[in-house]
N, C-alpha and C positions, 0 to 999 in steps of 0.2 A: 723494469721498463713492461714487462707484462702486467703488473698492477696498476700501472699508470694506464695501459692501454683500455684495460676492463671500465676503471674509474669514469675515464673521459666517455667510453662508450654509453655507460649509464648515465652519465651528466647530459648527452646530448640526447639522448632517447628520452628525457624529461623534458625538452624543449623541442619537439619535431617538428615547429613549423620553421624557428629558427635554424636548425639543422638542413631541413629541406631546401631552404632559399638559400643557404650556403652552400650546399652541394651543387645545386643546379646553376648556379650563378659560377661556381669554379668549372662544373662540366662545361659549360657553353664556352670559357675561355681558354680552359686547356684543350678543349674538344677543335677550337679553332685553330689553334698553335699544332695539335698534332696534326690535323689535316694536311696544313699547308707542309709542314716538316716533312711527313711522307710523301708528298709530291715533290718537293726539292730534292729531298732523298734520292727518290728514285731517277730523276732526269737529271739532277747536277753532281750529287755526293757518290751515288751508287757506282761502285768499282765495275766497268764495264767488259774491260779487258783484265784475266783473274791473273794475268803472270807479269809481272814488270811491265805495266802500261806506260811508264816514262820512255821505254825503249820503242815504242809504237810509233810511228809517224806515217801521215800521208804525204806522197809527193805529187809535185803540179809541174806544167811544164808551159812556159809562157814564151811570147816573141820578146826579144830583146829590144829593148825600148822603152818610153815612156807611158805607152799606151797599155803593154802588158796584155796581150791577147790570150788568152789561156785555152788550152785543146785539151783532150783526152790522150792517152798513149798509144803507140801501134804496139802489136804484138813484137814485131822487132826491138822495139825500143825496150819494151818488158824484158826480153830475153837478155838483151844486154846489161840492165842493171840488175838481173838476178847473177850475172857472172861478175859483180864488183864484191866478192866475198870479204875484201877487205873494209867495206863500209857497212854492208847489210848482211846479218845472219840469213835472213829468209825477205824476197820481196813476192808479195802475192797480187794477183790482178781480180778486178770484180767489175761486172758491166751490168746494171740494170734495166730492165725489160719489162714490159707488160704481156702478161699472158694470162689467158683464158684456162682456169682450173676448174675441172669436173665437165659433168655432161651439160648441153645445150639447157636440159631443164632446170639444172642447178647451176649452172658454172657463173663463178666468181671470178671478176676480173681483178689481178692483184699484181703487183711488183715481185718478181721472181730476179734474184741475183745469181747470173753467172759467173762461176768462180773456177781461180787455177785450185791444182789437185793439192796445194801447200796453204790454201787459205786458213783452213781452220787450225791445220796445225802450226802457223805464224802467230795466231791468237790463243796457242795453248789451250784449246779446248778438245774436251773428248765427246762422243756421241753419248745420248741417253740411251740408244739402240742401235745396232747395226753397225755401218761404216759410214767413212767418206769416201771423198773420190780417189781414184788411183790416177796416176800420171798419163796413162793409156787412155782413159775416160776423158783426160781435158785435153789432150794433142788435138790440136785443129785437124776439122776434118773427121774425127773420129765418128761422132753422129751415133754415139752408144746411150740410147734412151731410158737413163737412170737419174732418179730424184733424191735429194735429201730435204726431208719435209720438217719444219719448225716444230717446237715444242706445243705452241697452244694449238696449231692446224692438228698436230696428232691427237690432241684431248678433244678438241672441237667435233672433228670428221672421221677421226679413227678409233673413238672410244676408249682410247688409251691402251687399245690391245697391244700386247706383246707381239702376236704374229699380223701386226700391220707393217713389218718389213718384209718384202718380199711380195706385198700386195700390190695391184696394178692402179695407177693415177692418170688420167686421161690429163693433159696439157696442152693446150690449141689443137684438141681433135686428135693427137696421137697418144698411143699409150707408153706410159712409162714406168720404170720399176723402182718401188721405193727398198733403197738399200740403206737409209740411216734416218734418225731422228736427231735432231740437234737438243743439247741439255736446257734444262727448263732456265730463261732467264737471258739465254743467249741471242744476241742480233747484230752481231759482227762488231764495228766498233761505234753505232748507234746506240744510244740509250733510250731514244724516244720511238723509233721507227723502225720495222724489222719487215722482212718479206716472209711470205708463205712459205716460200718454196726455194730450194737453192739448186743451181743446175749448173753442171760441169762446162766448162768454155768449151769443150769439144762438139756439144749442140749448138754453135752459136750459129753456123750457116744456117741450119734448120728453121731458125726463128728469124735470122736477117734477111731470108731472102723473100719473107712474107711483108717487111717494110722496103725493100728497094730492088729493083731492077739491074742495078749497078755492080758489076762482078767486084770491084775494089770494095764495097761497103759488104759484100757479102761473103766474101773470104776472108777470114780472121788474119790468114799470115800474110796478106797485101802489105805491103809497105805504106801504103795510100789509107788503109783503114785505121782512123784513130778511135779509137770504141772503148780503151779500158781506163780505169781508174786504178792506181795502184797503191799499196799500202805496205811498208816495211818495219821491219825489226831490225834494231841496228847490232851491229857485230859486236862481240865482245868488246869491252873498252873504248867503245865509241860514244859519244854522246851527242846530244842535239846541237851543241855549240860548237864543237868540232867537226861535226858531218857538214856544216856549213862552208867550211873552208875546202871541203873536199868538190862539192857542187859543180864548182865551173869546170873541172877536170871530166867529171861523169858528163855534164851538160856537151861537152865536145864528142864524146862518144856516141852520145844519142844523135849529134848532127851529122856525123859518120853513116847512119842506117837511113838518114832520112832520102827519099827519091830526090834524083836531081833536080826536078822540075818545081819540087815544092821545097826546096832546102831552103833553112832561113835560119840566123843566127837565134837560139834559144835559151832560156833560163831554166834553171832546175831550183825548185824548191821543195822545201820539208819543213810542214808544220803536225803539232799534235793533232789528231784526228778530231772532228766537230762530233757533239755528242748529238746532234739532233740535226745535222745536215749530210746530203749527199751529193753537194755540188763539187764541180770539178774544177771550181777556184777557190781558193785559200778564204774559209771563212770561219774564224773563230768563236767562241761559246763567250767573250767576253760581255756581249750585251744580255745574256741571260744570266748573270751573276748579280749584277746590281738590280734587276728585277726582282730575282729571288730574295735578296737581301732586304729589299725594299717591302716587299710583302712580309716576310718575317718581321720585320723592325713594327709594322702596322699590327700585325696580330700581337705580337708581345705590348704593342701598347695597350690593346684590350685586356689581356691578362694584367698589366699593371693596373688598369682601372678598376676591374673584377677585386684586386686584390686591397685597393684603396678602398672601397666600398666595404670588403669584408673587413678590413681594419677598423673600418668607423662602428659596423656593427660590433665586434669584440671590444670595442671602447665602450659602448654604450653596455655590453653586457658585463664589462669588466667593473664599469660603476653599478650596477645593479647586484653585483655578486661582491660587493666591498664588505658588508658584513661578514658574508663566509669566510672571505679571504683573511680578514682581520681575526676571526676565532683561530682559523687554523695557525696564523703566525702567533697568536697569542699563546697558541698550547704548544708552542715550541718547534713548529714549521720553520725552515729558513727560507729564504727567498729566492734563493737557486733553485728550493723543492718544488715552490709554487710557480715560479716559472718555466720549469720543465714539465709540470702538469700541464699548465696553460698551452703549451706549444706543442704538446701532445694530443691535446683536443684538435689544433690548428692541424697538426699533420693528418690527424684522423679524416677531418672535414678534406682536406687536399688530397688524399689518398681516395676515397669516394670520389671526389669530384675527376680525378683521373680515371678512373678505371671508366665512369659514366663517359667521361669527354672522350675516351679512347673508343667507345662505341661510336658516339656521333661522328668521330673522325673516319671510323670505317665506312659508316652509312654516308657520309657527304663524299669521301673520296669514289666510292659505289657508284654513286648518281653521277658524279664527274667525270669518272673514267668512262662509264657507259656513253655519256654523250661525247666525250671524246672520240670514243670507237666508233660509234656512229657517222661522226664527222670524218674520220679517217677512213672509212670504208668507202666514200664517196672520192675520195684521193688514192685507193687502191693501195693502202698501205695497212699492217698491222700494226698495234698500238705495243708497244715492249716493255711500258711502264708498268709494275706491279704494286699494287696498292696493298698486298698481305703483310702483316705488320712483322717488320724484322727485328733483329735484335737491336739495331741501332734506333729503331722508332720505339721500342717499347722502353728503351732507354732513356731517350728523348722524353717520352711522356712522364716518365719517373722524375725526370730533372725538373721538368714543369713542376711539377707538386712538390718537390724540394723548396724550388724557387718561392712558389706561392705561399708555401709555410712560412719562409723566412720574411716575404713581403709583409702578409697580412697578418701573423701570429705572433712574431717576438716583441714588436714594439707595444701593442696592446698588452701582452703579458707584462713585460716589465712595468710599464704604466699600472696596471692593476695591482702588481705587487708590491707598489712603493705605498704602500697605503697608512695613511696616520691612523692607530688603532682605536684613539679614544672617541674621535668623532664618528668613526666608522661603527664601534661597538655601541655607539649610542644612538645609532641610527640615526641622526639630525638631517643627513640628507644635503650636505653643503654642497654646492655647486664647485666641483674640481677645477673647473675651468677660471677660477680666480676671477676678482673684481674689477670693475672698469669697464669702460666700452672696448678701449682698445684690447684689453686681455680677452674679452668677449668674442670681439671681429675676428681677432687671428689665433683665437683657440687651435687646439690639435685637428677636433672634428672639421671645423672649419676650413683648416688648410687643405684636408685630405679631400674634400668636397671641390674645394675651388682648383685644385690639381686635376680631377676628375673632367671637372668642367672643362678646364683648358685643354688637355688630351682628345676629349669629345669633340672640340672644336676642331682641332687639328685632323681628327680620322674623317668629320663630317666635309671639311673643306677639302681631304683629298678624294673622297667619294664624288662629292661635285666635280670635280675636275676629269675624274674618270667618266662619270655618265655625261658630262657637257662632249667629250671626246667622244664617245660613243654614239651620242646624237649625231655629232657633226660627221662623223665616218656612214653610219646608216643614212643621213639626209643629205650625201654629196650630191651635186650635180654631175649626172653619169653621162650626159652626151649622147647617149643613146634611150630608145623607149623601151623596157622592157614589158610595159602593161601591153596586153593582147598577143604578147610573143611565146612561143613554146618551142622547148629545144628536145631533141631525140638525139641520145648521143650512140653512135654506131660505131662498133669495130670488127670488120672483116679479118683483122688479123687474129682473132682469136681462133677461129678456124682452119688457118692456113692457107686461106683464099688466095689465090694467085693475084698480083697486083691489078693485072690487066681486067681481070673478072672483077674485083672491087670496084673498079672505075667504072665499068659498064651497070654495075648493079646502083652505085650511086646517081649516076645520070639517069637510068632509069626511073628512080623512086624521084629525081625533080620532076622530069617531064610528068610522070602519073598524077603527082600529088598537085601540080600546078593546073592540070585539067580539073581537080576536084573543086565543086562549088562551095564558094564561102572561104577559100583560102586566098588571101590578097595578096601573098609573096610568099616563095619558098628559097632557101637558098643553103648553101653548103659553108662552110668554116672549120678549119683546125684548130682554132685557138677560141677557147670561150671567155668572154670576158668575166670575171670574177670568179674564173675555174681554176686558179692558184698554179697556171702553168705559163711559161713564157718562153720566147726562144727571139732574141734580141741579135741579130747580125749586123756590122757595122756597113753603114754607105756613104759615097763620097758622090761628088759631081763627077760623072763620068770622061769630062773635058780635060779633068786632071789625070795625067797618067802617074804610074807609080812610082817613075823617076824622079818625079818633081817634088816629093817628100822633100822635107827640110835637111839640111846636113847634119843639124843637131840630132845625134838619135834619142836624146832626151825630152824633144820636142814634144809636143801631143801632138798624136794622129789626126789627120783631117777628117772630115766627114762627123756622122753623128750615128750612135746606135739607134736602133727602130725596132720595133716589134713588127716580126714577119709573121701574117696570116694568108693562108692559101683557101679562097674562097672563090666561088660562082657568082655568077652575074646574081641581081637582085639581092646581093648581101647585103648593101648599106640599106636599101628600102627595107630589107626584111629586120633589119636591127634599128631600124628610125633614125639614120643617123644620116643628115643632109650633106648630098654631093655640091660643093659650092661650085667647081668649077669642072670643065670637061664632060667626059662621059665615062657609062658603066662597061663593064667587059661585055665583049661579044658570044654568041653562042659560040662561035668558032674558037675563041682563045680560051674559052673552057671547056671544050671536048677536044681541041687538036693539039697534042704535045709540041707539034712542029710550026705554028704558028709563031709570029713575030712577039719576042717578048716584051711584055707591056707591063705597068704597075700602076696604083693609084696607091697617092701618099694622103696623108693628112697635111694641115696647113702648118702644123707645129715643126715638123721634118721641111717643110718647103721653107720656111722663113730660116732654120738653122743653115739647110745646104745651098739656099738661092736666097740670100737676105736682100737682094739690090735687082731681080728680076723676077719675072712671071715663070713659077717652074714648069707650066704646063708646056708639052711638048718636048719638054728638055729631058736629059738623059741622067740615070743615077746607075750606079756599078757597087755589087757588093766587094768588100777588100778578102773575102773568102772565095775563090773561083770555085765554080760547080765540079763537084767529082766526076761526072760524065764528060767534063772538058769542054762544055759547052759555052756560050759567050756571057760571063756575069751581067752584061749591062742590058738597062731597060729601058723602053721610054715612058716617059709619064703621061698618062691619056687623061686622069681624073686628080681633082683633089678635094678631100672632103674635110669635114669638121672635125676637131680634135674631140675623142670621147675617152672615157677612162676603161682601163684593162684590171687595174689593183684597187683593192678598197681603200688603201693608207697612203698611195701615191701622193706626192705633194705637187706634183706637175703630172700633166696628161704625158703619157710616153709617146713618143713618135710613131707613127704607124707607116708601113709599106703592105700594100694587098698585091698579089698575085693571083692569076687563073688557074683553076684547078687543072687545066689541061697542061700547064708548065710544070708541075709538080704535084702527080694523083699521090693521095692519101689513103692508107687502109682505115683509117680511124678519122671521123668528121661528128660534127655536130650538124645535123638540119635543124635550121631557123625557120619556123612556121608562122608567119603572122596571118592571123584570122580574125573575122567578124563575129565567131561562133563566141558563145557566152556559156556560163555555167557549168556546175559540177562535173558535168558528163563530156566536155570536151576530151581531156586526158584519154578516155576511154575510146572518143568517137576516132581520134588522132591515131591512137595505137592499134584498131582495127582496118583504118586505112592502111597503114604501114604493112600488117600482117595479110593484108589482101594483095597488097603489089609485091612483096616477097615473103612467104612463108618462113622462109630459112634466115631472114634478116637477126644479125645478133644485136638485137636492141638493148641496151644497158640499160638505159634511163630514158624517162619522158616525163617532161616538169613545165610548168610555168615558169619562165623566166626570172619574175618577182621572186619565186621560192629558190632558185640557184643562185641569185644575188645573196640572199640570206643566209646559206650553206656556207659562204666564204670564211677561209677559215682564220683570214686576217680579221675580219669583223666579228669572230666568235672570240677570238682573244682578246679584243678590246672589250666586247661586252662581259665576257668572264671576267676581266680586271674590273669592269665597274659593279659588277656583281658582287665578287669578293669585298671591295672597299665599300661598298651599299652596306653588305653584313657588318664590316666592323665599325661602320660609323653608326650604324640601326642599333648593335649590340652595345657601344660606347653611349650613344643616347640613351637608351634603356637605363645599363647600369648609372648614369648620371642623375636621370631623374628620380631614380629610387634613392641615390645618396641624399640628392637635395631632399628631397622628401623626408627622410631619415632622419637628419640630421636636424631638421627642423620641427618634426614631431618631437624628437630627444630634447630640444632645446624649449619647447613649449612646457612639456612635461615637467623638464628642471625648474622652470622658472614660473610654476604653477602659484607658489606663495607669492612671489614678488609682483606678477602680475594680479593677484587678490588683493595685495595690500594696496596695488596704485588705484585699482578700480574703486577701493572701500575709500579712500581718501578724495573720489573725486574724478579721476581718469574715466573718460568717454571712452566707450567701445572701440570708436573709431581710431582713439589713438593710440590703444595697445596694438590694433592693425596695423596703423601706420609704423610701430615701432618694431615690429617684429619684419615688415614688408622692406622697411627702410633698410635693415642689416642685409636683407636678401639680395635686397636691388645692386646694393653696393657691393658685395662679396661676388655676386654674378658678373657686373661690370669691371671689376680687376679682373676676373678669372678668363673674362672675354678677351680684354686687353693683352695678357699674357698669352693665351692661345692665338690671338693673331699674329703674334711673333713668331711663335712656332708653326702656323701654319704657312707664313711667307716664305719661313727658310726650308720646310718640307715641300712646297709647290717647287722652290728653285731645284731641289734635289729629283724632282718627277719630271722635270720640265722635258728630259729627253725620251720619255713614255709616253709624251702626251700629244693628241693628232688635233692640230689647228686649235687650241685652246691654249690661252697666255697662263703659264704658272702661276700667273698673280691677278686671276680672272676675277673680277668684280662681283660677277653674278653668283658664283660659288662661293667668294667669302659673304656676301650677304647673305644667300640663302643658309649657308651652315650658321650664322653668327645669328640669323633671326628665327631658325628654327629652335637654336639652342636657348637662346634668352627666353622666347615665349614658354619653351618646356620648363624650365628651370623657375622660371617667375610661377607658373602653375603650380609646382610643386612647391613653393614658398608658399603660394595663396591659401592652399588648404589647411596648413597649419597654421597660419596666421587668424584665418577665419575662425577656425576652433578655438584659438584663443581668446577670441573675444566673446565666447560663448561661457568663460569661466565663470562661479557663482563664489564672490568673494568670501561669502560665509563659509562656504566648504572649503575654500581654499585655505583659509586662515584654520580651520579647525583640523586639517590633514596632517599637521606637524605636532 
C-alpha cells in the first residue's frame, strides 16, 4: 500500500492541473458537508447531559382541560416534588432572569440562571474550578451574594486565571464572590443557549424586588409566587413511560399546596428537555431534526455532484492512460492490482480534499458562529455551540473522504482496467463509447453529466424557494412605520433601582424629550416589535362570568390570547400605527396607578371577542387575576389597526395595550419619532438622554429599521436562503464544468470523424448543429428529470417555507432557465471549437 501511495503521488504530481482541480472541487464539497455536520452535531447531536440523559426530564404544570394554560411552579410545589423519592432521584429548580454584569462603564446585560443547590449534581457535572452552591446559599431569603460563572465568561473576562475563584464580580450593582467555574461546554440542558452566570435561589428576593412591588412575587417561599422551571432525574428503575402513570397522583399532591383562592385542578407533564428552548411550555425538538436532515441531504447532493464531476474527469483520464494501463496488464499486472492503484490515487485526492475541506469548514463555521454570537448578544444570551473539531467531526470528514473515493474513483478504475490490449497498445484511439447515436447519447460520461444537471436543478430550485421566502419575510407589510423612528432600550433593573424611582425616571425622560425641538412623538413600551420576546395572556369578554364556562371540561376556553404591551400615551403615534376609533391614553392614566383600568386593543382582537358589536366602550378581563388582588377588568377606550410583532407570523397577533401607570416596568423601550435626518441622529439623541439623566442605563440606541433586520427569525430565514444559495451556486458551477468538460472531451475524441465529415462536404454549421443538438437534448432530458426531483423536494420543504408555495412557478422557471442557459453555453464553446477543425490535420492525426 505504501508503494501504491508513493506511485499515486508521483503520478498526480505529473498532472498538477488535474490534481489541483480535483482537490479544490472535493474540498469545496467536503467542506460544505463538514461545516454543516459540525453545526448539526453541536446543536442536535452533541450530548449535553453527560450521564444517562434519557433519565432527565423537564416538568410542566397546566390547567386541567382543553386550554392547558401552562405556568411555572411555586417553591412549595418544588419541595413537594423533591419529596417524591419513589419517582425522582432528584428535582432541581431554575429561574431565568436578566442581570447587569460588570461595572456601568462595561456592563453587559445578560441572562442569569438562578438555580437550586442540586441543579449541577442532578446533571452530573463537576466544576472546572472551585465549587457549586450549598443548600444554605439556595435557601429562600438567604441572600448570600455568591456566583458561579460559565467557562466562556471565565476565559473572556477572567483571562482563564486559576485565582479567578474568590474574585469579586458586580451584578446589578452588588458585589458577588465568584465561588466556581462550570466545565467547558456546560450549558444546563440546552445545547444552543447558555447564561454567563449562575446564581443561587437564595438571591431570588434581591433581584425580584427590582421588578415587583408585590410581596408575593418577591418572596420565593410565597405559595402564590409561580416562578420556577423544574428539571428532574428519574429514580432508579423508573422510565419516562411508567412515570406517566404516576403523574396524576403527583398532580394531586401539588393541588394540596396551592393557595385556596387560586386552587384549580392541574395536570403534571414530563417531557425530554428541549435542546434549544427554555420555554415554560413543552417544546420538543421535532422541528430541528427534519431541517437538519434536509440541510445535510442538500449538502450531500453537492458532494454527489462533485463526485460525478470527478468521475467524469477520471473516465477521461483513464481513456488518456489506456496505453499505459494496457502495457502494465501486458507485463503481467492483474486487473485487481490496476484497480487498486487507481483507487489509491482517488483516495489520495479525496484525502487532500478532505484536509482542505476541513479548513474551509472551520473557517466558515467561525464566520457563522461569530455572526450568531453577535445576534445572540442582542438577545442577552451566550452561544453554547462549539465549532472546535471534535472526534465525531473529524471522523465524519474522514467518512466523507471514503464516500467520495467510492463514488468517483471505483467506477472509472474498473472501466479503465477493462482495456482491450491490442487497440490500446496500437494507440488507435478508438472511442470506447461505442458506435451509434443512441450509444453516444447515453454514454457513461453523458449520463453522469445529465445526473449533475438534474441534481443541480433540484438544488437551485430549493435555493429559489428559500430566497423567495426570505424576500417575502423581509418585505412583509409591517403595519407600523419604522422609518423616522429611533428606539432606546433602557433597563433600570440593572442597577437595583427601586420601582418607584425607575417610574419617575421614565416619566421625566418622556417630559424632557417631548420638549426638545425636532421630536414629533416620544413614547414608552415594554415590548419591541421584531424584538424576539412576547407576553401572551388570555382575555375574555368581561360580561362572561367564570361560572359560564361550558360544562364540558374538554371544550376550548373562551376568549383569545393577545400580546400585552405596557405603553405611555403617544405610543401608537410614535410607532406609526393608526388609531381607528376611540382615544389615546391620558396623562393621568399613564402616571397614576390608581386611575381606572383602561385598554386599547387592535381590530383583530375586537373581531374575536366582539364579532357582532362595536368593542369600543365594552370591557375585557384577563383570565389570570392580578397578583396584587386588583380587578382584572379593563374598559376599551381605543381600537387600533393590526400590526406585526413577529417576523414570520402567519397572522397578526391580537394586541392589548395598557397604560404605563397600571403596570410600571423597570425595563422599557423609548420610541422616538423625529424629523431629524443624517448619520448624526443617533449621537444627537444619545446626548439628549445623557443630559436628561447621566446615570441612565442605556443599553442600545438604534434606528427601528436596523432593529427589524436584527430579528433572529429573519436571520434564520436569510441564513437558510444563503446556505441553499451556496449549495445551488456550487452545484451550478460544477454542472457547468461537467458539461463543458464532457463536450470538450467528446469533440477531442471525435476529431477524426468530424474531419471526415468536413472533408466530404459537411458545412461547419452542420458540425455545430450536430454537437449542439446532442447537448440540447441531453440538457432537456436532464431538466425533465430534475423537474420531478424538484417538485418532490419542494413538497418536503413545504413546512420550512414562509409564504411560498412548494411548487412556486417563479422559482421553477428561474432555476430551469439559469441551468439551461448555463448548460447550453457550456455546450456552445466546444461546438464552436469543433467548427474550426482542419480536415487535413484531423485525417493526418491518426
